[in-house]
LOGU-952663 format. One record per atom (N, C-alpha, C): residue number from 1; residue in three letters; atom name; x, y, z. Coordinates in Angstrom, 2 decimals, m for minus. Example, Ala and Ser with C-alpha at 12.3 -4.5 7.8 and 13.67 -1.06 7.14 Angstrom:
BEGIN
vose|kegu|nufi|xx|yy|zz
1|ALA|N|13.19|m5.69|7.80;
1|ALA|CA|12.30|m4.50|7.80;
1|ALA|C|13.20|m3.30|7.80;
2|SER|N|12.85|m2.25|7.08;
2|SER|CA|13.67|m1.06|7.14;
2|SER|C|12.90|0.03|7.87;
// end
This chain:
BEGIN
vose|kegu|nufi|xx|yy|zz
1|UNK|N|210.12|192.61|201.84;
1|UNK|CA|210.52|192.10|200.52;
1|UNK|C|209.54|191.01|200.06;
2|UNK|N|209.35|190.89|198.75;
2|UNK|CA|208.45|189.89|198.19;
2|UNK|C|209.21|188.61|197.88;
3|UNK|N|208.55|187.50|198.11;
3|UNK|CA|209.13|186.20|197.81;
3|UNK|C|208.34|185.50|196.71;
4|UNK|N|209.04|184.65|195.95;
4|UNK|CA|208.41|183.84|194.91;
4|UNK|C|209.12|182.51|194.85;
5|UNK|N|208.44|181.52|194.26;
5|UNK|CA|209.03|180.18|194.17;
5|UNK|C|209.94|180.10|192.95;
6|UNK|N|211.18|179.67|193.17;
6|UNK|CA|212.14|179.48|192.08;
6|UNK|C|212.11|178.02|191.65;
7|UNK|N|211.79|177.77|190.39;
7|UNK|CA|211.69|176.41|189.88;
7|UNK|C|213.05|175.71|189.87;
8|UNK|N|214.12|176.47|189.70;
8|UNK|CA|215.45|175.87|189.63;
8|UNK|C|215.98|175.52|191.02;
9|UNK|N|215.80|176.46|191.96;
9|UNK|CA|216.26|176.21|193.34;
9|UNK|C|215.28|175.37|194.13;
10|UNK|N|214.02|175.32|193.63;
10|UNK|CA|212.96|174.55|194.27;
10|UNK|C|212.67|175.03|195.70;
11|UNK|N|212.60|176.33|195.83;
11|UNK|CA|212.25|176.92|197.12;
11|UNK|C|211.85|178.38|196.92;
12|UNK|N|211.21|178.96|197.95;
12|UNK|CA|210.87|180.38|197.90;
12|UNK|C|212.13|181.22|198.10;
13|UNK|N|212.26|182.26|197.29;
13|UNK|CA|213.42|183.14|197.37;
13|UNK|C|212.96|184.60|197.34;
14|UNK|N|213.79|185.50|197.84;
14|UNK|CA|213.51|186.92|197.72;
14|UNK|C|213.63|187.34|196.25;
15|UNK|N|212.68|188.11|195.77;
15|UNK|CA|212.69|188.52|194.36;
15|UNK|C|213.72|189.64|194.16;
16|UNK|N|214.65|189.41|193.26;
16|UNK|CA|215.67|190.41|192.94;
16|UNK|C|215.14|191.35|191.86;
17|UNK|N|215.32|192.67|192.06;
17|UNK|CA|214.84|193.69|191.12;
17|UNK|C|213.35|193.50|190.81;
18|UNK|N|212.49|193.51|191.83;
18|UNK|CA|211.06|193.27|191.60;
18|UNK|C|210.37|194.41|190.86;
19|UNK|N|209.39|194.06|190.03;
19|UNK|CA|208.56|195.04|189.35;
19|UNK|C|207.18|194.43|189.12;
20|UNK|N|206.18|195.28|189.03;
20|UNK|CA|204.81|194.82|188.85;
20|UNK|C|204.47|194.74|187.37;
21|UNK|N|203.83|193.65|186.95;
21|UNK|CA|203.44|193.47|185.55;
21|UNK|C|202.00|192.97|185.48;
22|UNK|N|201.39|193.18|184.32;
22|UNK|CA|200.06|192.62|184.04;
22|UNK|C|200.22|191.62|182.91;
23|UNK|N|199.77|190.41|183.13;
23|UNK|CA|199.91|189.35|182.14;
23|UNK|C|198.74|189.35|181.16;
24|UNK|N|198.83|188.55|180.11;
24|UNK|CA|197.81|188.54|179.06;
24|UNK|C|196.44|188.14|179.59;
25|UNK|N|196.42|187.31|180.63;
25|UNK|CA|195.14|186.88|181.20;
25|UNK|C|194.61|187.87|182.24;
26|UNK|N|195.24|189.08|182.29;
26|UNK|CA|194.86|190.18|183.18;
26|UNK|C|195.25|189.95|184.64;
27|UNK|N|196.03|188.89|184.90;
27|UNK|CA|196.53|188.68|186.25;
27|UNK|C|197.64|189.69|186.55;
28|UNK|N|197.70|190.13|187.79;
28|UNK|CA|198.75|191.05|188.23;
28|UNK|C|199.79|190.24|188.99;
29|UNK|N|201.06|190.48|188.70;
29|UNK|CA|202.12|189.72|189.35;
29|UNK|C|203.33|190.60|189.62;
30|UNK|N|204.12|190.19|190.60;
30|UNK|CA|205.43|190.80|190.83;
30|UNK|C|206.45|189.86|190.22;
31|UNK|N|207.31|190.37|189.37;
31|UNK|CA|208.31|189.53|188.72;
31|UNK|C|209.71|190.11|188.93;
32|UNK|N|210.68|189.26|188.78;
32|UNK|CA|212.08|189.65|188.91;
32|UNK|C|212.91|188.39|188.70;
33|UNK|N|214.04|188.30|189.34;
33|UNK|CA|214.88|187.11|189.19;
33|UNK|C|215.25|186.54|190.55;
34|UNK|N|215.61|185.27|190.55;
34|UNK|CA|216.12|184.61|191.74;
34|UNK|C|217.53|185.13|192.01;
35|UNK|N|217.86|185.52|193.24;
35|UNK|CA|219.20|186.06|193.51;
35|UNK|C|220.31|185.03|193.39;
36|UNK|N|219.94|183.75|193.37;
36|UNK|CA|220.95|182.69|193.29;
36|UNK|C|221.12|182.18|191.85;
37|UNK|N|220.00|181.76|191.25;
37|UNK|CA|220.07|181.14|189.92;
37|UNK|C|219.82|182.11|188.77;
38|UNK|N|219.32|183.34|189.08;
38|UNK|CA|218.97|184.34|188.07;
38|UNK|C|217.78|183.91|187.22;
39|UNK|N|217.06|182.88|187.65;
39|UNK|CA|215.85|182.45|186.95;
39|UNK|C|214.74|183.48|187.14;
40|UNK|N|213.95|183.74|186.11;
40|UNK|CA|212.82|184.65|186.23;
40|UNK|C|211.75|184.01|187.10;
41|UNK|N|211.26|184.77|188.09;
41|UNK|CA|210.24|184.26|189.01;
41|UNK|C|209.04|185.20|189.03;
42|UNK|N|207.89|184.66|189.44;
42|UNK|CA|206.65|185.43|189.50;
42|UNK|C|205.93|185.17|190.82;
43|UNK|N|205.36|186.22|191.36;
43|UNK|CA|204.45|186.10|192.49;
43|UNK|C|203.14|186.74|192.08;
44|UNK|N|202.09|185.94|191.97;
44|UNK|CA|200.79|186.45|191.53;
44|UNK|C|200.09|187.15|192.68;
45|UNK|N|199.55|188.33|192.37;
45|UNK|CA|198.90|189.14|193.40;
45|UNK|C|197.38|188.98|193.32;
46|UNK|N|196.83|189.29|192.15;
46|UNK|CA|195.38|189.24|191.98;
46|UNK|C|195.05|188.75|190.58;
47|UNK|N|193.88|188.16|190.47;
47|UNK|CA|193.44|187.68|189.15;
47|UNK|C|193.06|188.85|188.26;
48|UNK|N|192.41|189.86|188.84;
48|UNK|CA|191.98|191.00|188.05;
48|UNK|C|192.55|192.29|188.64;
49|UNK|N|192.69|193.28|187.79;
49|UNK|CA|193.27|194.55|188.19;
49|UNK|C|192.25|195.39|188.94;
50|UNK|N|192.63|195.95|190.10;
50|UNK|CA|191.75|196.92|190.74;
50|UNK|C|192.23|198.31|190.34;
51|UNK|N|191.38|199.33|190.41;
51|UNK|CA|191.72|200.66|189.92;
51|UNK|C|193.00|201.25|190.51;
52|UNK|N|193.17|201.12|191.82;
52|UNK|CA|194.36|201.70|192.46;
52|UNK|C|195.62|201.02|191.96;
53|UNK|N|195.58|199.68|191.84;
53|UNK|CA|196.74|198.94|191.35;
53|UNK|C|197.04|199.31|189.90;
54|UNK|N|196.00|199.50|189.11;
54|UNK|CA|196.19|199.91|187.71;
54|UNK|C|196.91|201.25|187.65;
55|UNK|N|196.51|202.18|188.50;
55|UNK|CA|197.14|203.51|188.51;
55|UNK|C|198.59|203.43|188.97;
56|UNK|N|198.87|202.60|189.97;
56|UNK|CA|200.25|202.44|190.45;
56|UNK|C|201.15|201.93|189.32;
57|UNK|N|200.67|200.92|188.61;
57|UNK|CA|201.44|200.35|187.50;
57|UNK|C|201.64|201.39|186.40;
58|UNK|N|200.57|202.13|186.08;
58|UNK|CA|200.66|203.15|185.03;
58|UNK|C|201.64|204.26|185.41;
59|UNK|N|201.64|204.67|186.66;
59|UNK|CA|202.57|205.71|187.12;
59|UNK|C|204.00|205.23|187.02;
60|UNK|N|204.25|203.97|187.40;
60|UNK|CA|205.59|203.40|187.28;
60|UNK|C|206.04|203.42|185.82;
61|UNK|N|205.14|203.05|184.93;
61|UNK|CA|205.48|203.01|183.50;
61|UNK|C|205.80|204.40|182.97;
62|UNK|N|205.02|205.40|183.37;
62|UNK|CA|205.24|206.77|182.89;
62|UNK|C|206.55|207.34|183.42;
63|UNK|N|206.91|207.01|184.65;
63|UNK|CA|208.19|207.45|185.21;
63|UNK|C|209.35|206.87|184.40;
64|UNK|N|209.26|205.59|184.10;
64|UNK|CA|210.31|204.92|183.32;
64|UNK|C|210.43|205.53|181.93;
65|UNK|N|209.28|205.78|181.29;
65|UNK|CA|209.29|206.34|179.94;
65|UNK|C|209.87|207.74|179.94;
66|UNK|N|209.49|208.54|180.93;
66|UNK|CA|209.99|209.91|181.03;
66|UNK|C|211.51|209.91|181.18;
67|UNK|N|212.03|209.05|182.05;
67|UNK|CA|213.48|208.96|182.25;
67|UNK|C|214.18|208.50|180.98;
68|UNK|N|213.59|207.51|180.30;
68|UNK|CA|214.20|207.00|179.06;
68|UNK|C|214.32|208.09|178.01;
69|UNK|N|213.24|208.85|177.78;
69|UNK|CA|213.27|209.88|176.75;
69|UNK|C|214.22|211.02|177.11;
70|UNK|N|214.30|211.37|178.38;
70|UNK|CA|215.26|212.40|178.80;
70|UNK|C|216.69|211.94|178.52;
71|UNK|N|216.99|210.71|178.89;
71|UNK|CA|218.34|210.18|178.68;
71|UNK|C|218.66|210.07|177.19;
72|UNK|N|217.68|209.63|176.40;
72|UNK|CA|217.89|209.52|174.95;
72|UNK|C|218.11|210.90|174.34;
73|UNK|N|217.37|211.90|174.80;
73|UNK|CA|217.52|213.27|174.28;
73|UNK|C|218.91|213.80|174.60;
74|UNK|N|219.41|213.52|175.79;
74|UNK|CA|220.74|214.00|176.20;
74|UNK|C|221.85|213.36|175.36;
75|UNK|N|221.62|212.14|174.88;
75|UNK|CA|222.62|211.45|174.09;
75|UNK|C|222.52|211.76|172.60;
76|UNK|N|221.41|212.36|172.18;
76|UNK|CA|221.19|212.63|170.76;
76|UNK|C|221.85|213.93|170.34;
77|UNK|N|222.67|213.87|169.29;
77|UNK|CA|223.40|215.04|168.81;
77|UNK|C|222.54|215.89|167.87;
78|UNK|N|221.64|215.25|167.15;
78|UNK|CA|220.82|215.96|166.18;
78|UNK|C|219.80|216.85|166.90;
79|UNK|N|219.74|218.12|166.54;
79|UNK|CA|218.87|219.07|167.25;
79|UNK|C|217.38|218.73|167.08;
80|UNK|N|216.99|218.28|165.88;
80|UNK|CA|215.59|217.89|165.67;
80|UNK|C|215.24|216.65|166.50;
81|UNK|N|216.19|215.73|166.59;
81|UNK|CA|215.99|214.53|167.40;
81|UNK|C|215.80|214.89|168.87;
82|UNK|N|216.59|215.83|169.34;
82|UNK|CA|216.45|216.29|170.73;
82|UNK|C|215.06|216.86|170.98;
83|UNK|N|214.59|217.67|170.04;
83|UNK|CA|213.26|218.29|170.21;
83|UNK|C|212.18|217.22|170.30;
84|UNK|N|212.25|216.21|169.43;
84|UNK|CA|211.26|215.15|169.43;
84|UNK|C|211.28|214.39|170.75;
85|UNK|N|212.46|214.00|171.20;
85|UNK|CA|212.57|213.20|172.42;
85|UNK|C|212.23|214.00|173.67;
86|UNK|N|212.59|215.28|173.68;
86|UNK|CA|212.22|216.13|174.82;
86|UNK|C|210.71|216.31|174.89;
87|UNK|N|210.09|216.42|173.73;
87|UNK|CA|208.63|216.55|173.69;
87|UNK|C|207.97|215.28|174.23;
88|UNK|N|208.49|214.11|173.83;
88|UNK|CA|207.95|212.84|174.32;
88|UNK|C|208.11|212.74|175.84;
89|UNK|N|209.26|213.18|176.35;
89|UNK|CA|209.48|213.15|177.80;
89|UNK|C|208.47|214.03|178.52;
90|UNK|N|208.20|215.20|177.94;
90|UNK|CA|207.24|216.12|178.54;
90|UNK|C|205.83|215.52|178.53;
91|UNK|N|205.49|214.82|177.45;
91|UNK|CA|204.18|214.16|177.37;
91|UNK|C|204.03|213.14|178.50;
92|UNK|N|205.07|212.32|178.70;
92|UNK|CA|205.01|211.31|179.74;
92|UNK|C|204.95|211.95|181.13;
93|UNK|N|205.55|213.12|181.26;
93|UNK|CA|205.54|213.82|182.55;
93|UNK|C|204.12|214.26|182.92;
94|UNK|N|203.37|214.82|181.94;
94|UNK|CA|202.01|215.24|182.30;
94|UNK|C|201.07|214.06|182.45;
95|UNK|N|201.38|212.93|181.77;
95|UNK|CA|200.61|211.71|182.02;
95|UNK|C|200.80|211.28|183.48;
96|UNK|N|202.07|211.29|183.91;
96|UNK|CA|202.37|210.88|185.28;
96|UNK|C|201.67|211.77|186.29;
97|UNK|N|201.73|213.08|186.07;
97|UNK|CA|201.10|214.03|186.98;
97|UNK|C|199.59|213.78|187.07;
98|UNK|N|198.96|213.57|185.91;
98|UNK|CA|197.52|213.32|185.88;
98|UNK|C|197.15|212.03|186.59;
99|UNK|N|197.96|210.99|186.40;
99|UNK|CA|197.68|209.71|187.04;
99|UNK|C|197.86|209.79|188.55;
100|UNK|N|198.86|210.55|188.98;
100|UNK|CA|199.07|210.72|190.42;
100|UNK|C|197.88|211.44|191.06;
101|UNK|N|197.30|212.39|190.35;
101|UNK|CA|196.11|213.09|190.87;
101|UNK|C|194.93|212.12|190.97;
102|UNK|N|194.80|211.24|189.99;
102|UNK|CA|193.72|210.26|190.02;
102|UNK|C|193.89|209.31|191.21;
103|UNK|N|195.12|208.86|191.44;
103|UNK|CA|195.38|207.95|192.55;
103|UNK|C|195.08|208.63|193.89;
104|UNK|N|195.50|209.88|194.01;
104|UNK|CA|195.24|210.64|195.24;
104|UNK|C|193.73|210.77|195.47;
105|UNK|N|192.98|211.02|194.40;
105|UNK|CA|191.53|211.15|194.52;
105|UNK|C|190.88|209.84|194.93;
106|UNK|N|191.36|208.72|194.35;
106|UNK|CA|190.80|207.42|194.72;
106|UNK|C|191.12|207.06|196.17;
107|UNK|N|192.34|207.41|196.60;
107|UNK|CA|192.75|207.09|197.96;
107|UNK|C|191.98|207.90|198.99;
108|UNK|N|191.72|209.18|198.67;
108|UNK|CA|191.09|210.07|199.65;
108|UNK|C|189.56|210.12|199.55;
109|UNK|N|189.05|210.04|198.31;
109|UNK|CA|187.60|210.20|198.11;
109|UNK|C|186.93|208.97|197.48;
110|UNK|N|187.76|207.99|197.09;
110|UNK|CA|187.26|206.80|196.41;
110|UNK|C|186.47|207.18|195.16;
111|UNK|N|186.97|208.18|194.45;
111|UNK|CA|186.29|208.67|193.24;
111|UNK|C|187.32|209.12|192.21;
112|UNK|N|186.98|208.88|190.94;
112|UNK|CA|187.83|209.36|189.84;
112|UNK|C|187.54|210.83|189.57;
113|UNK|N|188.57|211.56|189.13;
113|UNK|CA|188.38|212.93|188.68;
113|UNK|C|188.18|212.93|187.17;
114|UNK|N|187.61|214.01|186.65;
114|UNK|CA|187.45|214.13|185.20;
114|UNK|C|188.82|214.24|184.56;
115|UNK|N|189.10|213.39|183.57;
115|UNK|CA|190.41|213.38|182.91;
115|UNK|C|190.45|214.44|181.83;
116|UNK|N|191.46|215.29|181.87;
116|UNK|CA|191.60|216.35|180.88;
116|UNK|C|192.88|216.13|180.08;
117|UNK|N|192.74|216.08|178.75;
117|UNK|CA|193.90|215.91|177.88;
117|UNK|C|194.59|217.26|177.69;
118|UNK|N|195.88|217.32|178.00;
118|UNK|CA|196.62|218.56|177.82;
118|UNK|C|196.86|218.83|176.34;
119|UNK|N|197.11|217.77|175.58;
119|UNK|CA|197.31|217.89|174.13;
119|UNK|C|196.46|216.84|173.42;
120|UNK|N|196.00|217.16|172.22;
120|UNK|CA|195.29|216.16|171.43;
120|UNK|C|196.27|215.12|170.92;
121|UNK|N|195.87|213.85|170.84;
121|UNK|CA|196.78|212.82|170.34;
121|UNK|C|197.23|213.12|168.91;
122|UNK|N|198.45|212.73|168.58;
122|UNK|CA|198.97|212.93|167.23;
122|UNK|C|198.39|211.87|166.31;
123|UNK|N|197.72|212.30|165.27;
123|UNK|CA|197.11|211.36|164.33;
123|UNK|C|198.15|210.92|163.29;
124|UNK|N|197.85|209.81|162.64;
124|UNK|CA|198.75|209.32|161.59;
124|UNK|C|198.82|210.31|160.44;
125|UNK|N|197.72|211.03|160.16;
125|UNK|CA|197.71|212.03|159.09;
125|UNK|C|198.72|213.14|159.39;
126|UNK|N|198.78|213.56|160.65;
126|UNK|CA|199.69|214.63|161.02;
126|UNK|C|201.15|214.23|160.79;
127|UNK|N|201.51|213.02|161.19;
127|UNK|CA|202.91|212.60|161.01;
127|UNK|C|203.20|212.25|159.56;
128|UNK|N|202.21|211.76|158.82;
128|UNK|CA|202.43|211.45|157.41;
128|UNK|C|202.68|212.72|156.60;
129|UNK|N|202.03|213.81|156.97;
129|UNK|CA|202.30|215.09|156.30;
129|UNK|C|203.75|215.51|156.54;
130|UNK|N|204.25|215.22|157.73;
130|UNK|CA|205.65|215.51|158.04;
130|UNK|C|206.56|214.65|157.17;
131|UNK|N|206.21|213.39|157.00;
131|UNK|CA|207.02|212.49|156.18;
131|UNK|C|207.08|212.93|154.73;
132|UNK|N|205.96|213.42|154.24;
132|UNK|CA|205.88|213.83|152.84;
132|UNK|C|206.75|215.05|152.55;
133|UNK|N|206.91|215.93|153.53;
133|UNK|CA|207.68|217.17|153.30;
133|UNK|C|209.11|217.08|153.80;
134|UNK|N|209.46|215.95|154.44;
134|UNK|CA|210.79|215.84|155.04;
134|UNK|C|211.92|215.96|154.01;
135|UNK|N|211.70|215.40|152.81;
135|UNK|CA|212.77|215.39|151.82;
135|UNK|C|213.07|216.79|151.29;
136|UNK|N|212.18|217.76|151.54;
136|UNK|CA|212.42|219.11|151.05;
136|UNK|C|213.34|219.90|151.98;
137|UNK|N|213.57|219.38|153.20;
137|UNK|CA|214.46|220.06|154.13;
137|UNK|C|215.89|219.59|153.90;
138|UNK|N|216.81|220.38|154.34;
138|UNK|CA|218.22|220.06|154.15;
138|UNK|C|218.56|218.76|154.88;
139|UNK|N|219.22|217.85|154.19;
139|UNK|CA|219.56|216.56|154.77;
139|UNK|C|220.66|216.69|155.81;
140|UNK|N|220.61|215.83|156.81;
140|UNK|CA|221.64|215.76|157.83;
140|UNK|C|222.47|214.52|157.57;
141|UNK|N|223.78|214.63|157.70;
141|UNK|CA|224.65|213.48|157.43;
141|UNK|C|224.42|212.40|158.48;
142|UNK|N|224.72|211.16|158.11;
142|UNK|CA|224.50|210.05|159.01;
142|UNK|C|225.36|210.14|160.27;
143|UNK|N|226.47|210.89|160.23;
143|UNK|CA|227.31|210.99|161.41;
143|UNK|C|226.58|211.70|162.55;
144|UNK|N|225.51|212.44|162.22;
144|UNK|CA|224.75|213.13|163.25;
144|UNK|C|223.53|212.33|163.69;
145|UNK|N|223.31|211.19|163.07;
145|UNK|CA|222.25|210.27|163.49;
145|UNK|C|222.90|208.92|163.68;
146|UNK|N|223.23|208.60|164.91;
146|UNK|CA|224.04|207.43|165.22;
146|UNK|C|223.19|206.16|165.31;
147|UNK|N|223.89|205.03|165.29;
147|UNK|CA|223.23|203.74|165.46;
147|UNK|C|222.53|203.68|166.82;
148|UNK|N|223.16|204.30|167.83;
148|UNK|CA|222.56|204.33|169.16;
148|UNK|C|221.23|205.07|169.19;
149|UNK|N|221.14|206.14|168.39;
149|UNK|CA|219.90|206.90|168.33;
149|UNK|C|218.79|206.09|167.68;
150|UNK|N|219.12|205.39|166.62;
150|UNK|CA|218.13|204.53|165.95;
150|UNK|C|217.68|203.42|166.90;
151|UNK|N|218.62|202.87|167.65;
151|UNK|CA|218.29|201.83|168.63;
151|UNK|C|217.35|202.37|169.70;
152|UNK|N|217.57|203.62|170.12;
152|UNK|CA|216.71|204.24|171.13;
152|UNK|C|215.28|204.41|170.61;
153|UNK|N|215.16|204.79|169.34;
153|UNK|CA|213.83|204.94|168.74;
153|UNK|C|213.11|203.60|168.73;
154|UNK|N|213.82|202.55|168.36;
154|UNK|CA|213.20|201.22|168.32;
154|UNK|C|212.80|200.75|169.73;
155|UNK|N|213.63|201.08|170.72;
155|UNK|CA|213.29|200.75|172.10;
155|UNK|C|212.03|201.50|172.53;
156|UNK|N|211.93|202.75|172.12;
156|UNK|CA|210.74|203.54|172.42;
156|UNK|C|209.49|202.95|171.79;
157|UNK|N|209.61|202.45|170.58;
157|UNK|CA|208.47|201.82|169.89;
157|UNK|C|207.98|200.62|170.69;
158|UNK|N|208.91|199.78|171.13;
158|UNK|CA|208.51|198.60|171.91;
158|UNK|C|207.84|199.00|173.22;
159|UNK|N|208.38|200.04|173.88;
159|UNK|CA|207.83|200.48|175.16;
159|UNK|C|206.42|201.05|174.99;
160|UNK|N|206.21|201.82|173.91;
160|UNK|CA|204.88|202.41|173.67;
160|UNK|C|203.86|201.32|173.38;
161|UNK|N|204.24|200.30|172.63;
161|UNK|CA|203.33|199.19|172.34;
161|UNK|C|202.95|198.46|173.63;
162|UNK|N|203.94|198.27|174.50;
162|UNK|CA|203.68|197.59|175.77;
162|UNK|C|202.74|198.41|176.64;
163|UNK|N|202.97|199.72|176.67;
163|UNK|CA|202.10|200.61|177.46;
163|UNK|C|200.68|200.57|176.94;
164|UNK|N|200.52|200.60|175.62;
164|UNK|CA|199.18|200.53|175.03;
164|UNK|C|198.48|199.25|175.44;
165|UNK|N|199.21|198.14|175.48;
165|UNK|CA|198.63|196.87|175.88;
165|UNK|C|198.14|196.91|177.32;
166|UNK|N|198.95|197.49|178.20;
166|UNK|CA|198.55|197.62|179.60;
166|UNK|C|197.28|198.46|179.72;
167|UNK|N|197.30|199.62|179.07;
167|UNK|CA|196.19|200.57|179.24;
167|UNK|C|194.90|200.05|178.62;
168|UNK|N|195.01|199.26|177.56;
168|UNK|CA|193.81|198.64|176.99;
168|UNK|C|193.20|197.65|177.99;
169|UNK|N|194.06|196.86|178.64;
169|UNK|CA|193.58|195.91|179.65;
169|UNK|C|192.91|196.64|180.81;
170|UNK|N|193.55|197.73|181.25;
170|UNK|CA|193.00|198.48|182.37;
170|UNK|C|191.64|199.09|182.01;
171|UNK|N|191.55|199.63|180.80;
171|UNK|CA|190.31|200.24|180.35;
171|UNK|C|189.18|199.23|180.29;
172|UNK|N|189.51|197.99|179.91;
172|UNK|CA|188.49|196.94|179.83;
172|UNK|C|188.09|196.46|181.22;
173|UNK|N|189.05|196.48|182.16;
173|UNK|CA|188.79|195.93|183.50;
173|UNK|C|188.04|196.88|184.41;
174|UNK|N|188.18|198.19|184.17;
174|UNK|CA|187.58|199.18|185.07;
174|UNK|C|186.16|199.52|184.59;
175|UNK|N|185.21|199.47|185.51;
175|UNK|CA|183.81|199.70|185.15;
175|UNK|C|183.39|201.16|185.27;
176|UNK|N|184.05|201.93|186.14;
176|UNK|CA|183.70|203.34|186.31;
176|UNK|C|183.96|204.10|185.01;
177|UNK|N|183.00|204.87|184.54;
177|UNK|CA|183.11|205.55|183.25;
177|UNK|C|184.27|206.56|183.22;
178|UNK|N|184.48|207.27|184.33;
178|UNK|CA|185.58|208.23|184.38;
178|UNK|C|186.93|207.51|184.39;
179|UNK|N|187.00|206.42|185.12;
179|UNK|CA|188.23|205.65|185.15;
179|UNK|C|188.54|205.03|183.80;
180|UNK|N|187.49|204.53|183.14;
180|UNK|CA|187.67|203.94|181.81;
180|UNK|C|188.18|204.99|180.83;
181|UNK|N|187.67|206.22|180.96;
181|UNK|CA|188.08|207.30|180.07;
181|UNK|C|189.56|207.62|180.22;
182|UNK|N|190.07|207.52|181.45;
182|UNK|CA|191.49|207.80|181.70;
182|UNK|C|192.36|206.90|180.83;
183|UNK|N|192.09|205.60|180.87;
183|UNK|CA|192.95|204.66|180.16;
183|UNK|C|192.66|204.62|178.66;
184|UNK|N|191.42|204.87|178.27;
184|UNK|CA|191.13|204.96|176.84;
184|UNK|C|191.85|206.16|176.23;
185|UNK|N|191.91|207.26|176.98;
185|UNK|CA|192.64|208.45|176.52;
185|UNK|C|194.13|208.17|176.41;
186|UNK|N|194.67|207.47|177.41;
186|UNK|CA|196.09|207.15|177.39;
186|UNK|C|196.46|206.24|176.22;
187|UNK|N|195.57|205.32|175.87;
187|UNK|CA|195.83|204.46|174.70;
187|UNK|C|196.00|205.32|173.45;
188|UNK|N|195.12|206.30|173.28;
188|UNK|CA|195.20|207.18|172.10;
188|UNK|C|196.46|208.03|172.14;
189|UNK|N|196.82|208.51|173.33;
189|UNK|CA|198.02|209.32|173.46;
189|UNK|C|199.26|208.51|173.11;
190|UNK|N|199.34|207.29|173.64;
190|UNK|CA|200.51|206.45|173.37;
190|UNK|C|200.54|206.01|171.91;
191|UNK|N|199.37|205.84|171.31;
191|UNK|CA|199.32|205.51|169.89;
191|UNK|C|199.90|206.67|169.07;
192|UNK|N|199.63|207.91|169.52;
192|UNK|CA|200.22|209.07|168.86;
192|UNK|C|201.73|209.07|168.97;
193|UNK|N|202.24|208.70|170.16;
193|UNK|CA|203.69|208.60|170.33;
193|UNK|C|204.27|207.54|169.41;
194|UNK|N|203.53|206.44|169.28;
194|UNK|CA|203.97|205.34|168.41;
194|UNK|C|204.03|205.82|166.96;
195|UNK|N|203.05|206.61|166.54;
195|UNK|CA|203.06|207.17|165.19;
195|UNK|C|204.30|208.02|164.95;
196|UNK|N|204.66|208.82|165.95;
196|UNK|CA|205.85|209.68|165.84;
196|UNK|C|207.11|208.84|165.70;
197|UNK|N|207.26|207.84|166.55;
197|UNK|CA|208.47|207.03|166.55;
197|UNK|C|208.61|206.20|165.29;
198|UNK|N|207.49|205.66|164.79;
198|UNK|CA|207.55|204.90|163.54;
198|UNK|C|207.93|205.81|162.37;
199|UNK|N|207.40|207.01|162.38;
199|UNK|CA|207.76|207.98|161.34;
199|UNK|C|209.23|208.37|161.45;
200|UNK|N|209.71|208.47|162.68;
200|UNK|CA|211.11|208.83|162.90;
200|UNK|C|212.04|207.79|162.28;
201|UNK|N|211.71|206.51|162.46;
201|UNK|CA|212.53|205.45|161.86;
201|UNK|C|212.55|205.58|160.34;
202|UNK|N|211.39|205.84|159.78;
202|UNK|CA|211.28|205.97|158.32;
202|UNK|C|212.09|207.16|157.81;
203|UNK|N|211.96|208.30|158.47;
203|UNK|CA|212.64|209.51|158.00;
203|UNK|C|214.15|209.42|158.20;
204|UNK|N|214.57|208.84|159.31;
204|UNK|CA|216.00|208.73|159.58;
204|UNK|C|216.68|207.85|158.54;
205|UNK|N|216.02|206.74|158.18;
205|UNK|CA|216.63|205.81|157.23;
205|UNK|C|216.50|206.26|155.77;
206|UNK|N|215.37|206.93|155.43;
206|UNK|CA|215.15|207.31|154.03;
206|UNK|C|215.62|208.73|153.70;
207|UNK|N|215.47|209.66|154.65;
207|UNK|CA|215.79|211.06|154.36;
207|UNK|C|216.84|211.66|155.28;
208|UNK|N|217.36|210.84|156.20;
208|UNK|CA|218.38|211.31|157.15;
208|UNK|C|217.87|212.48|158.00;
209|UNK|N|216.58|212.44|158.31;
209|UNK|CA|215.98|213.50|159.10;
209|UNK|C|215.07|212.92|160.18;
210|UNK|N|214.88|213.70|161.24;
210|UNK|CA|213.87|213.39|162.25;
210|UNK|C|212.58|214.11|161.89;
211|UNK|N|211.43|213.61|162.34;
211|UNK|CA|210.19|214.36|162.15;
211|UNK|C|210.24|215.64|162.97;
212|UNK|N|209.75|216.73|162.42;
212|UNK|CA|209.77|218.00|163.14;
212|UNK|C|208.36|218.61|163.08;
213|UNK|N|207.52|218.23|164.02;
213|UNK|CA|206.15|218.73|164.07;
213|UNK|C|206.12|220.07|164.80;
214|UNK|N|205.19|220.97|164.43;
214|UNK|CA|205.09|222.27|165.10;
214|UNK|C|204.98|222.16|166.62;
215|UNK|N|204.28|221.12|167.09;
215|UNK|CA|204.10|221.00|168.54;
215|UNK|C|205.40|220.67|169.25;
216|UNK|N|206.42|220.15|168.53;
216|UNK|CA|207.71|219.88|169.16;
216|UNK|C|208.44|221.17|169.50;
217|UNK|N|208.07|222.28|168.84;
217|UNK|CA|208.80|223.54|168.99;
217|UNK|C|208.22|224.43|170.08;
218|UNK|N|207.08|224.04|170.64;
218|UNK|CA|206.43|224.86|171.68;
218|UNK|C|207.15|224.71|173.01;
// end
């Protein structure tokens, strides 16, 4: 178990619910709470991110995102909303698979593999075209788009922004060109997800519809 100093208890304590984070200054730390006072605590690991640690953090993030979108899809009553969220979960799944392959390659061969994008990132133009035509489709009543669903979309937006921040830091910190490409690609992919979710908020509130892109139906 990891220990960190609790400012309130004034002693080292076991970290409750530990997780790895990257701070704005690119330091890597384990954070959680003190089991006694519930104060947030940090244990700093390294000043700069190494490639393997970056991949471990990225894999953790993709697992969390995949689970979140699956759970949100299961709770969503609107069929178009389900398609969007299921597609996002699938995207995070192939990100996770690709990152796990990279980690395995670094562990066994100390080399990055060529990163291959399964899908091209969704551009703002693609989602804006969806927004422009949304009002021509039959409207769905608000009873089929709940407050909980809107809250889930907003949570997804925050998570995608956080992931983009991590991946930008990793891309800047890694010197290997193949490794840098992995995280630069992920930034673009997550930006595409962000475009989808922002459009979803707009369509749900203005047209009572979810975005329905052709790629969601594959």
